[in-house]
C-alpha positions in Angstrom: 45.8 314.8 97.4 43.2 316.8 99.3 44.0 320.3 100.5 42.3 323.2 102.2 42.7 326.8 101.1 42.0 329.9 103.2 42.6 333.4 101.9 41.4 336.9 102.6 42.2 340.1 104.4 43.7 339.7 107.9 46.1 340.9 110.5 49.4 339.7 112.1 50.2 340.6 115.7 53.8 340.7 116.6 55.4 340.0 120.0 56.2 343.6 120.5 53.4 345.2 122.4 51.0 347.3 120.3 52.5 346.2 116.9 50.0 344.9 114.3 50.4 344.3 110.6 47.5 344.3 108.1 47.3 342.8 104.6 46.4 339.8 102.4 46.9 336.3 103.9 46.8 333.0 102.1 47.0 329.6 103.9 47.1 326.1 102.3 47.1 322.8 104.2 47.4 319.4 102.7 46.6 316.0 104.2 50.3 315.0 104.0 51.1 317.6 106.7 52.5 320.2 104.3 51.3 323.7 104.8 52.1 327.2 103.5 51.0 330.4 105.1 52.1 333.7 103.5 51.2 337.2 104.1 51.6 340.5 102.1 51.7 343.2 104.7 51.0 346.7 103.3 50.4 348.4 106.6 51.8 348.3 110.1 50.5 350.1 113.1 53.0 350.5 115.9 51.7 352.1 119.1 48.8 353.7 117.2 51.2 355.1 114.6 51.0 354.0 111.0 54.4 353.2 109.5 55.8 351.8 106.3 56.2 348.0 106.6 59.7 348.1 105.1 60.7 350.7 107.7 59.5 348.5 110.5 61.7 345.6 109.6 64.7 347.6 108.3 66.1 350.0 110.9 69.5 351.7 110.5 70.3 349.2 107.8 69.8 346.3 110.2 67.1 343.8 110.1 64.6 344.0 112.9 62.9 340.7 113.7 60.0 340.2 116.0 58.2 336.8 116.2 54.5 336.7 115.5 52.1 335.6 118.1 48.8 335.6 116.2 47.4 335.4 112.7 43.7 336.1 112.0 41.9 336.5 108.7 38.4 336.7 107.3 37.5 334.2 104.7 34.3 333.5 102.8 31.6 332.4 105.3 34.1 332.2 108.2 37.1 333.3 110.1 40.5 331.8 110.9 42.9 332.1 113.8 46.4 330.8 114.4 48.2 331.4 117.8 51.6 330.6 119.2 55.2 331.7 118.7 55.3 331.8 114.9 58.6 332.3 113.0 58.8 333.4 109.5 61.1 334.4 106.6 60.6 337.8 104.9 61.2 339.6 101.7 61.3 343.4 101.7 59.7 345.4 98.9 59.3 349.2 98.6 55.7 349.4 99.8 55.0 346.0 101.4 56.7 343.0 103.1 56.2 339.4 102.1 56.1 337.0 105.1 56.3 333.2 104.8 55.6 331.4 108.1 57.7 328.4 109.1 55.8 326.7 112.0 52.2 326.2 112.9 50.9 324.1 115.9 47.2 324.6 115.2 45.2 326.6 112.6 41.6 327.2 113.6 38.7 327.8 111.2 35.2 328.7 112.3 32.1 329.0 110.1 29.8 332.0 110.4 26.9 330.1 108.8 26.8 327.0 110.9 27.0 326.8 114.7 25.5 323.6 116.0 28.0 320.7 115.6 26.7 317.2 116.3 29.7 315.0 115.2 33.4 315.1 115.5 35.5 313.9 112.5 39.2 313.2 112.8 41.3 312.5 109.6 43.7 309.7 110.2 46.9 309.5 108.1 48.6 306.1 107.4 46.0 304.1 109.3 46.0 300.6 107.7 43.0 298.4 108.5 43.9 294.9 109.4 43.0 292.3 106.7 40.2 290.1 107.9 41.8 287.2 106.0 45.1 286.7 104.3 43.1 285.2 101.4 40.8 288.2 101.0 41.6 289.7 97.6 38.3 291.4 97.0 39.4 295.0 96.9 35.9 296.2 95.9 34.8 295.4 99.4 35.9 298.1 101.9 37.4 297.1 105.2 35.1 296.7 108.2 34.6 299.8 110.3 36.3 299.7 113.7 33.8 300.5 116.4 34.1 301.4 120.1 32.5 303.7 122.7 33.5 306.6 124.8 31.2 307.5 127.7 28.4 305.4 126.3 28.5 307.2 122.9 29.5 305.4 119.7 32.7 306.1 117.9 34.0 304.5 114.7 37.0 304.5 112.4 35.9 304.3 108.7 37.9 303.9 105.5 37.8 306.6 103.0 36.4 305.8 99.5 39.8 305.6 97.9 41.3 303.5 100.7 42.8 300.6 98.7 44.3 303.0 96.1 46.0 305.0 98.9 47.0 301.9 100.9 48.9 300.5 97.9 50.6 303.8 97.2 51.7 303.9 100.9 53.0 300.3 101.0 54.8 300.8 97.6 56.4 304.0 99.0 54.9 306.1 96.2 53.7 308.7 98.7 55.0 309.4 102.2 51.7 309.9 104.0 48.0 310.4 103.3 44.6 310.3 104.9 43.2 306.7 104.8 40.4 306.8 107.4 38.1 309.0 109.4 37.3 308.7 113.1 33.7 309.7 113.8 32.3 310.5 117.3 28.8 311.7 118.1 29.0 314.7 120.4 27.0 314.6 123.6 24.2 317.1 123.3 21.7 318.2 125.9 18.0 318.9 125.4 18.8 322.4 124.1 21.2 321.0 121.5 24.3 322.3 123.2 27.4 320.2 123.7 27.5 318.8 127.3 30.6 318.8 129.5 32.7 315.6 129.3 32.9 315.9 125.5 35.4 313.7 123.7 38.9 315.3 123.8 41.0 314.0 120.9 44.7 313.9 121.7 47.9 312.3 120.5 47.4 309.6 123.2 44.8 308.0 120.8 47.2 308.2 117.8 50.0 306.5 119.7 47.6 303.8 120.9 46.4 303.2 117.3 50.0 303.2 116.1 51.2 300.3 118.3 48.0 298.4 117.6 48.2 298.5 113.8 52.1 298.6 113.6 52.9 301.9 111.9 52.9 305.6 112.8 49.3 306.9 112.6 48.8 310.7 112.4 45.9 313.2 112.2 45.9 316.1 109.7 42.8 317.9 110.8 39.8 317.7 113.2 36.3 318.8 112.1 33.1 319.4 114.0 30.1 319.0 111.6 26.3 319.5 111.9 23.7 316.9 111.1 23.7 317.7 107.3 27.5 317.5 107.0 28.3 321.2 107.0 31.6 322.1 108.7 31.2 324.2 111.8 34.8 324.1 113.0 38.0 322.7 111.5 41.4 322.6 113.3 44.5 321.8 111.3 47.0 320.1 113.7 50.7 319.1 113.5 50.2 315.4 114.2 49.7 314.4 110.5 53.3 314.5 109.3 54.5 311.0 110.1 55.9 309.1 107.1 54.5 305.6 106.5 56.7 302.9 108.0 55.8 299.3 108.6 56.3 297.8 112.0 55.1 295.2 114.5 51.3 295.1 115.0 50.1 294.4 118.5 46.7 292.8 117.5 46.3 289.9 115.2 43.1 290.4 113.2 43.0 286.7 112.0 42.1 285.4 115.4 38.6 284.1 116.1 38.5 286.2 119.3 35.8 288.8 119.7 37.8 290.6 122.5 41.1 290.7 120.5 40.4 293.7 118.3 41.2 297.3 117.9 37.8 298.6 119.0 38.0 296.7 122.2 41.5 297.8 123.2 40.6 301.5 122.4 37.3 301.2 124.5 39.1 299.6 127.4 41.8 302.3 127.3 39.2 305.0 127.5 37.7 303.3 130.6 41.1 302.7 132.3 42.3 304.7 135.3 45.3 305.6 133.1 43.3 307.0 130.2 45.2 310.0 128.7 47.8 309.7 131.5 50.9 311.7 130.3 53.4 309.0 131.5 51.5 306.2 129.7 51.2 308.5 126.6 55.0 308.8 126.5 55.5 305.1 126.8 53.0 304.5 124.0 54.9 307.0 121.8 58.1 305.1 122.6 56.5 301.7 121.8 55.3 303.2 118.5 59.0 303.7 117.4 60.3 300.6 119.1 58.0 298.5 116.9 59.1 299.9 113.6 61.2 297.5 111.5 63.6 300.3 110.5 64.4 301.4 114.1 68.0 300.5 115.0 68.7 298.2 117.9 70.5 300.9 120.0 67.5 303.2 119.5 65.0 300.5 120.4 66.8 299.7 123.6 67.3 303.3 124.5 63.5 303.9 124.3 62.8 300.7 126.2 65.2 301.8 129.0 63.6 305.3 129.2 60.1 303.7 129.3 61.0 301.5 132.2 62.5 304.5 133.9 59.1 306.2 133.7 57.5 303.1 135.2 60.1 302.9 138.0 59.5 306.6 138.9 55.7 306.1 138.7 55.5 303.1 141.0 58.4 303.9 143.4 57.4 304.5 147.0 57.5 308.2 147.9 57.7 309.9 151.3 54.0 310.8 150.8 53.0 307.1 151.0 52.6 306.1 154.6 53.1 302.6 156.0 49.4 301.8 156.0 49.2 302.3 152.2 52.0 300.0 151.2 51.6 297.7 148.2 49.6 294.6 148.8 51.2 291.2 148.9 52.6 289.9 145.7 50.7 287.0 144.0 52.9 285.8 141.2 51.0 284.6 138.2 47.8 286.6 139.0 47.8 289.7 136.7 46.4 292.8 138.4 43.5 294.8 137.2 44.1 298.4 136.1 42.4 299.5 139.3 44.8 297.4 141.4 47.7 298.7 139.4 46.5 302.3 140.0 46.6 301.7 143.7 50.3 300.8 143.5 51.4 304.1 142.2 54.0 305.6 144.5 53.8 302.6 146.9 56.3 300.0 145.7 59.5 299.9 147.6 62.4 299.7 145.1 65.5 297.7 146.1 67.8 299.9 144.1 69.7 299.1 140.9 68.0 299.4 137.6 67.8 295.7 136.9 66.4 294.8 140.4 63.9 297.7 140.1 62.6 296.1 136.8 62.3 292.7 138.5 60.4 294.2 141.4 57.8 295.9 139.0 57.4 292.8 137.0 56.7 290.7 140.1 54.5 293.3 141.7 52.3 293.4 138.7 51.9 289.6 138.7 54.1 288.6 135.7 56.2 285.4 135.7 59.2 286.7 133.8 61.5 287.1 136.8 60.9 283.5 137.9 61.4 282.3 134.3 64.7 284.0 134.1 65.7 282.6 137.5 65.1 279.2 136.2 67.2 280.0 133.1 70.2 281.3 135.1 70.1 278.3 137.5 70.9 276.1 134.4 73.7 278.2 132.9 75.6 281.4 133.3 75.9 284.0 130.5 79.4 285.0 129.4 79.7 288.5 127.9 82.8 290.6 127.6 84.7 287.9 129.6 82.4 288.3 132.5 79.9 285.7 133.7 76.3 286.7 134.7 74.3 284.5 136.9 71.2 286.6 137.5 68.8 288.7 135.4 69.1 291.9 137.4 72.9 292.1 136.9 72.5 291.4 133.2 69.9 294.1 132.8 72.2 296.6 134.5 75.0 295.6 132.1 72.7 296.1 129.1 71.6 299.5 130.3 75.2 300.5 130.7 76.1 299.4 127.2 73.5 301.8 125.7 73.7 304.7 128.1 77.5 304.8 128.5 78.9 303.3 125.3 76.2 304.5 123.0 76.6 301.9 120.2 77.1 298.2 119.7 79.8 296.7 117.4 80.4 293.2 118.8 78.4 290.5 116.9 78.2 288.1 119.9 77.1 291.0 122.2 74.6 292.2 119.6 73.0 288.7 119.3 72.5 288.5 123.1 71.2 292.1 123.3 68.7 291.5 120.5 67.2 288.7 122.6 67.1 290.8 125.7 65.5 293.7 123.7 62.8 291.5 122.3 62.0 290.2 125.8 61.9 293.7 127.4 59.8 294.9 124.4 57.4 292.1 125.2 57.3 292.9 128.9 56.6 296.5 128.2 53.8 295.6 125.8 52.1 293.4 128.5 52.5 296.0 131.2 50.9 298.7 129.1 48.1 296.4 127.9 47.3 295.4 131.5 47.5 299.1 132.7 45.0 299.9 130.0 42.7 297.1 131.0 43.3 294.7 128.1 43.9 291.0 128.9 43.1 289.2 125.7 45.5 287.9 123.0 48.2 290.0 121.4 51.2 289.5 119.1 54.3 288.9 121.1 57.8 289.8 119.8 58.9 286.5 121.4 56.5 284.2 119.6 55.2 283.4 116.2 51.8 282.6 117.8 49.5 285.1 119.5 49.4 284.7 123.2 47.3 285.8 126.2 48.6 288.8 128.1 48.7 286.8 131.4 50.6 283.9 129.9 54.1 283.7 128.5 54.8 281.8 125.3 57.5 279.3 124.8 60.5 281.6 124.1 64.0 281.3 122.9 66.7 283.4 124.6 70.4 283.1 124.2 69.9 279.9 122.1 67.9 278.2 124.8 64.3 277.1 124.4 62.4 277.9 127.6 58.8 276.9 128.4 56.6 278.5 131.0 55.6 275.1 132.4 59.1 274.7 133.9 58.5 277.7 136.1 55.1 276.5 137.2 56.3 273.0 138.0 59.2 274.4 140.0 56.8 276.3 142.3 54.7 273.3 143.2 
């Protein structure tokens, strides 16, 4: 397992104004997200006065604790910096104090020898490349690179040399996490060789997107900027690399003979979407990442689905700032909107009230047929749960939300079977809404179907023991 070691003389700045400690600092970061930063302080300056480190932390036989706000150290050929509210444990000795830090958001290294980065490298943990064929057993052939673009510059995700060895260890649960791939992006340079504005900003938005696409939690252990000969100019260790490997539901089927249904295309479209890096969409992507894992309990899945739809309701609900001339355009059921048309609906959809009816309104406004499909279903039979008959989808959705938000757990087998069906359906709707919001309209894996389907078409689905086909809804509207 790869690791990075930084050690040398440095300083620690405490939260108390004018208090700085000096000594030897050692930091180790591994690709599995484990880190250790320790410091031997042999000198503390408090308000320009040199004091014994032990005396600073032990006052009148009571421990004095002041969080750290900055660590900096000089290392060979470079310097390191770590900022934030940093907590630590300590061990008091006669002439020095031993600090071991407990939390780090980002640890920054900058080279003194190289200063002209041309590429950005991101180490991806637990990223499993889709198999090009279920019959492909040639493990000497590395997986194909995944390619996409960002602002007309090429990006790619490439497997590391030991990819198959690491992949097998992850899938056999021999190791919890490891770097499996590198994302590479060529930085935009001007004629003088300096990085232009509009540079690629890596964020956890990309990790959550990759996670739902491949079906497990993908992390990032460090980000590097390198020059044209491979020398590291800057390296940032970040906290996004500590997800354990868990298998889940992949959004994209790599076996399809469809040039648009691939990871590179969905990432590219997401970057071009009006909602690229939107905080609300990022949270929904994060929720979908956990919803799709096989080990996530039903109650937790539904809780995350409910919270995700709450975000969408709040996002699209008409506000007082939206005047009458800017109301949402007329609904055209069956015509899926573009991400631009969806963006125009933010804050302009009048909600009828009631969680279930609000969901139905959003589904219809975005052009999906699910509400009509469910209307057809409830015309044929009513659903009996807890001795109460439900004859419409909105009321049923309100009931399901109440079960999770007010009861907190499920213990009735009949109720669990029904809620499992509803959860799969809502999971599928959430998938399709997010895909359309991000500009993707090709095929995807639906939680409702064994066969991949197009985003703007529903598959034949089975709910509550009933087989329902989309053509029934279409024929009823003629």
